[in-house]
FIKOLZA-1660 file (N, C-alpha, C; in steps of 0.1 Angstrom, whole numbers, plus 5000, padded with zeros to 4 digits):
% residues 31
   i   px   py   pz ch aa at
   1 5059 5204 4902  A  M  N
   1 5052 5201 4915  A  M CA
   1 5042 5190 4912  A  M  C
   2 5035 5190 4901  A  K  N
   2 5025 5180 4898  A  K CA
   2 5032 5166 4896  A  K  C
   3 5044 5167 4890  A  Q  N
   3 5051 5154 4888  A  Q CA
   3 5055 5148 4901  A  Q  C
   4 5060 5157 4910  A  H  N
   4 5064 5152 4923  A  H CA
   4 5053 5146 4931  A  H  C
   5 5041 5153 4930  A  Y  N
   5 5029 5148 4937  A  Y CA
   5 5025 5135 4932  A  Y  C
   6 5026 5133 4919  A  S  N
   6 5022 5120 4912  A  S CA
   6 5031 5109 4917  A  S  C
   7 5044 5112 4918  A  R  N
   7 5054 5102 4922  A  R CA
   7 5051 5099 4937  A  R  C
   8 5048 5109 4945  A  F  N
   8 5045 5107 4959  A  F CA
   8 5033 5098 4961  A  F  C
   9 5023 5102 4953  A  N  N
   9 5010 5094 4953  A  N CA
   9 5012 5080 4950  A  N  C
  10 5021 5077 4940  A  E  N
  10 5024 5063 4936  A  E CA
  10 5030 5056 4947  A  E  C
  11 5039 5062 4955  A  L  N
  11 5046 5056 4966  A  L CA
  11 5036 5053 4977  A  L  C
  12 5027 5062 4980  A  I  N
  12 5017 5060 4990  A  I CA
  12 5008 5048 4986  A  I  C
  13 5004 5048 4974  A  E  N
  13 4996 5037 4969  A  E CA
  13 5002 5024 4970  A  E  C
  14 5015 5023 4967  A  R  N
  14 5023 5011 4968  A  R CA
  14 5024 5006 4982  A  R  C
  15 5026 5015 4991  A  L  N
  15 5028 5012 5006  A  L CA
  15 5014 5007 5011  A  L  C
  16 5004 5014 5007  A  T  N
  16 4990 5010 5012  A  T CA
  16 4987 4996 5007  A  T  C
  17 4990 4993 4994  A  T  N
  17 4987 4980 4989  A  T CA
  17 4994 4969 4996  A  T  C
  18 5007 4972 4999  A  R  N
  18 5015 4962 5006  A  R CA
  18 5009 4960 5020  A  R  C
  19 5005 4971 5027  A  N  N
  19 4999 4969 5040  A  N CA
  19 4986 4961 5040  A  N  C
  20 4978 4964 5030  A  I  N
  20 4966 4956 5029  A  I CA
  20 4969 4941 5027  A  I  C
  21 4978 4939 5018  A  N  N
  21 4982 4925 5015  A  N CA
  21 4987 4918 5028  A  N  C
  22 4995 4925 5035  A  T  N
  22 5001 4919 5048  A  T CA
  22 4990 4917 5058  A  T  C
  23 4981 4926 5059  A  Y  N
  23 4970 4925 5069  A  Y CA
  23 4961 4913 5065  A  Y  C
  24 4958 4912 5052  A  F  N
  24 4950 4901 5047  A  F CA
  24 4957 4887 5049  A  F  C
  25 4970 4887 5047  A  A  N
  25 4977 4874 5050  A  A CA
  25 4976 4870 5064  A  A  C
  26 4978 4880 5073  A  I  N
  26 4977 4877 5088  A  I CA
  26 4963 4873 5091  A  I  C
  27 4953 4880 5086  A  F  N
  27 4939 4876 5088  A  F CA
  27 4936 4862 5084  A  F  C
  28 4941 4858 5072  A  A  N
  28 4939 4845 5066  A  A CA
  28 4945 4834 5075  A  A  C
  29 4957 4838 5080  A  K  N
  29 4965 4828 5088  A  K CA
  29 4958 4826 5101  A  K  C
  30 4951 4836 5107  A  N  N
  30 4944 4835 5120  A  N CA
  30 4932 4827 5119  A  N  C
  31 4926 4826 5107  A  N  N
  31 4913 4819 5105  A  N CA
  31 4915 4805 5100  A  N  C
% end
């Protein structure tokens, strides 16, 4: 269970990081 949670957490972290990078890129393009 702990191993599964850790893997899931890693996936969420990766998706969040990608979303932040995408948002930042759009924000930079608009300014």
